[in-house]
NUDREN-711139 format. One record per residue: residue in three letters; x, y, z of N, C-alpha, C in turn. Coordinates in steps of 0.02 Angstrom, whole numbers, plus 50000, padded with zeros to 5 digits. Example, Ala and Ser with C-alpha at 12.3 -4.5 7.8 and 13.67 -1.06 7.14 Angstrom:
ALA506604971650390506154977550390506604983550390/SER506424988850354506844994750357506455000250394/
//
This chain:
LYS577105019648928577625016748886578475017648930/PRO578675012048924579275013648964579985016848916/PRO580455018248942580835022248913581265015748856/PRO581555018048800581875013948757582675014048786/CYS582865008048777583505006648803584175012348792/LYS583835014048724584545020248692584165025248701/GLY584365029748707583995037348700583815041748741/GLY583655047348734583555051648788582875054248812/ILE582405049648778581735050948819581635047048879/GLY581125048048911580795045948972580245040248967/TRP579935040249014579245036949015578705042648968/ARG578355038248941577855040548898577175038548919/VAL576715042448898575885042048911575575039848833/GLU575165036748832574725036348772574125034848795/PHE573655038148734572925038048737572725030148706/ARG572435027448730572185020148677571465021248676/THR571515023748589570935026348570570695020248540/PRO569915019648539569405012948514569535014448433/ASP569345008448399569365007348341568855013248308/VAL568825012648246568405018548204567645016248239/GLN567295021548238566545018048254565975021048204/LEU565465017548203565025019448154564825025548133/THR564885029748161564755036448136565365042048128/ASP565225048248079565845053248092565815056848165/TYR565145058548180564975060248248565375057748300/GLU565435050648306565785047348360566585049848358/ASN566765048548280567465048648273567605054548288/ALA567215061248276567425068048285567455068648367/ALA566805066348396566965066848482567625064348506/ILE567865057848494568425055148514569075058948504/VAL569035061748436569715065148424569655072148453/ALA569205076148452569075081248496569205081648573/VAL568875075848599568945076848673569795072548685/ILE570025068848654570755065748672571175071948645/ARG570995075548599571625082648576571295086448639/LEU570905089148670570735093448717570985089948784/LEU570895083148796571385080548869572065082248855/THR572315080148798572975081648786573135087648805/GLN572965092048769573045099248794572855101348855/VAL572455100748901572375101848959572835097149008/ILE573015091949001573465088349042574205092449042/LEU574345093748984575105096748968575095102049003/GLU574405106848987574475113249009574445114249092/GLU574135109949116573985111749199574415106849228/LYS574825102449198575135097449221574915092449279/TRP574385088549266574065083749302574375078649311/GLN574385076549363574635071249401574265065849407/MET574085060249380573835055749372574125048949374/VAL574725049249393575255041849405574775036749453/ILE574755031649416574645023249468575285019149420/PRO575345013949475575705008149465575395004049402/ILE575955003249352575674999349290575404993249294/SER575504988249341575004981949363574354984349362/LEU574214991249399573444994249387573224995249330/CYS573704997849277573334999649205573244993149176/ASP573674989549190573534980149163572914977849179/ALA572784979649266572174977849271571494981249253/ASN571574988349221570974991949196570864988149131/ASP571474987849087571364982649027570914978249014/ASP571044972749076570664966949091569924968949108/VAL569824973949147569114976549158568734978949094/SER568974983649049568924985849002568704979548946/SER568964974848925568764969548886567974966448911/SER567814967648977567164963448990566564968848963/ARG566034964448962565404966448934565074972249001/LYS565004976248964564564983049004565174984549048/ALA565814984549028566384986749069566314996749074/ALA566004999449011565885005449027565495008449092/SER565035004149084564415006149132564515003249191/ASP564824996849208564874993449253565334992249304/GLY565954992849246566744991249277566844996149329/LEU567264993549368567744998349406568494999949383/TYR568765003849387569535005849361569885008649411/TRP570495007949409570965009749457571005017349434/PHE571075022649459571195029749451571675032049514/SER572005037449494572365041449554571885043649605/GLU572025043449666571795043749734571655051749725/SER572335054349734572575060849752571995066749686/PHE571975063849622571625067849552570895067349574/LEU570705061249614569875059649616569705064449665/SER570235064649722569995066849793570155075349775/GLY570575078549712570575086349698571235088449745/SER571485082649772572125085049815572645086349759/ALA573085090649785573715093849746574475089249755/GLU574215084749814574675078849830574955076749769/LEU575865075049754575865069349709575815061549742/SER575505057149723575435051749754575395045449701/THR575545038649715575355035149659574905028749701/LYS574545032149738573995029549769573365028549719/ALA573085024349709572455023349671571905020349718/VAL571315021949682570745018649705570265016749650/GLN569815012049668569385009649604568735013949601/ALA568565016949538567925019449555567575018049464/PRO567035019649470566675019549411566855025449355/LEU566775020949282567145026749229566495033849244/ARG565905033349259565635039549269565885044349313/GLU566105040849395566435046549420566945049749392/ILE567625041849363568185045649338568175051449291/LEU567645051649254567345056949201566935062749241/GLY566565061849264566055066849286565945068549354/GLY566285063949399566355066849462566585075349496/PRO566555076749554566675082849570567335084749545/HIS567865080649550568575082849528568705077149456/GLY568225074949429568415069449368568675074549312/LEU568925071049262569305073049193568705078949170/PHE568055076949141567755080149118567415086649152/THR567465085749211567185091749254567815096449242/ARG568395094249258568995097849229569305101449173/LEU568915097249135568825100049064568395106049061/ARG567825104749074567305109449080567525117349123/THR567825114849167568215121149196568715125349155/TRP569085121349125569645124549073569315127249020/LEU568785125248987568375127048935567995132648954/ASP567745135749003567465141749026567945146649033/ALA568495145249049568745152349066568805156049006/PRO568685163549026568545168648971569145167748916/GLY568885167348853569275167948783569465160948774/ARG569335157348799569665149148784569465146948726/CYS568765148048719568535147048642567695149648643/SER567565148048573566965151748543566345147848579/PRO565655151548589565175147448615565035142948568/GLU565015143548504564765136248471565425131848489/SER566015132048493566355127448507566265122648588/ARG566205128248627565935126248677565385122248684/LYS564755122048646564345119548638564445113448604/GLU564935111048556564975105248527565575101848579/PHE565915104148610566325100948650565825097348725/GLU565395101848735564755099148799564545092048754/ALA564275093148702563825087248676564195080848673/TYR565005081948643565385077248640565575074248710/LEU565565077248778565855074948826565005071548871/HIS564535074548842563915072748879563785064748845/LEU564155063848777563995057248744564265052548780/PHE564845054248802565335048348824565045047248900/GLU564935053648935564605053249011563865048549000/ARG563585048648954562945044148959563085038048932/ARG563605035948898563775028348897564095025448969/ALA564625029449000564775027449058564145027449114/SER563695030749106563285028849153562795023949140/GLY562705021549073562295016849049561645017649013/SER561585025549022561025027748981560945028048904/LEU561475027348882561565027048799562065020048806/PRO561925016248754562465010148739563045012248711/THR563485006448731564095007648701563965005148635/PRO564305006748578564435003448506564384997348507/ALA564864994148556564704984348573564064982948589/THR563794985648641563114984548659562674986648598/PHE562764991248557562214992448520562264987548475/MET562734985848441563024979948367562724973548409/ARG562834971148465562714965148500561944964948514/SER561454969548512560874970048524560614969548464/LEU560854972448392560684971148349560714964348307/LEU561344961148336561364953948310560844949948341/SER560804950448402560414945648451559644946948418/LYS559324951148395558724953248367558664950648272/HIS559284948348259559224945848181559034939748177/GLY558414940448130558194932348109558704926548086/SER559324928748061559884924048034560394920848092/TYR560404926248143560904923348197560434917548251/THR560954912048251560674905948300560934907448372/GLY561284911748396561604912748457562154907148471/ASP562634906948425563214902348425563864905448413/SER563774912048411564374916748419564634918548338/ASN564364914648293564544915048216563954921548197/LEU564374925548157564004931848122563714931748061/PRO563194929448063562854927547975563114932647927/ILE563394931947888563464935147820563064941147806/ASP562284939547812561784944347792561884949647839/PHE561984945347907562004952547961562484956647948/VAL563114955147942563704958147922563644963947863/HIS563304961847821563154965647756562744970047774/GLU562094969947827561704972647844561994980347891/LEU562484976147928562614982147963563254987747936/CYS563544983547874564034988047823563424993247803/LYS562944990947779562524995847747562155001247794/LEU562074999447857561855004247904562385009447913/ALA562975006547921563655011547943563725016747876/VAL563575015147826563555017447759562955024647761/ARG562405021547793561815026147786562095029947850/ALA562175028847901562165033947946562805037647969/ALA563475035747922563935039047942563935046947958/GLY563375050547921563335057647939562895059547993/GLU562695054248029562125056048080562375058248144/ARG561905063948175562115066548231561405066248294/PRO561655067048346561285065348399560375067748399/SER560255072248377559795075648371559265074548302/GLN559605069748272559225069648204558675064348212/GLY558805060548253558195053448270558105049348217/GLY558755048548171558885044448124559045035148154/GLU559255032748113559345026348133559755022748185/LEU560185026748213560665027348258560325030948325/SER559875033748330559535037348393559835033348435/GLU559705028448455559795025248518560605024148532/LEU560865024848485561645023048494561775032248515/LEU561655035848495561885042648494561535047948544/GLY560885045348551560535049948602559885056248575/
//
């Protein structure tokens, strides 16, 4: 965000987190990973500066279908290459590379988490599960929540393909959200397709 006209603060970075998800597990994963990213970015002073126009282009890409698995996003070239050089040069890369590539965000988070005394083995295991969830969505091996809900809609008997949500579908989706709120990936419940 640009600095305000009056005041002593400079440019700011914001995380644009998604809306509330279907399950508590997904919401916990988002909060935990954003918190971890924030801590490591500040502690290690990661440089990921790219022009604002490319951030806007990323916003456009992110609004298309299958953007998580098929979209190409602008990201810091020096960060993805592992260079310590400060540069605003950017390259387009799939989300799976930005997250899990050799110098990707999650790869670096794992290195940080694995430092002695950083966190308990239980916490490390939970973080790994959260990171894995997002990596699987970025690779396309798990559907995003939007893809999952579109799939449910397309299979629903009342849906006519006219982009209007039938009331009974909305009601069933709300009931599914209530039933699955506490579901976790390995439970094999109604959302196993979504959570893995």
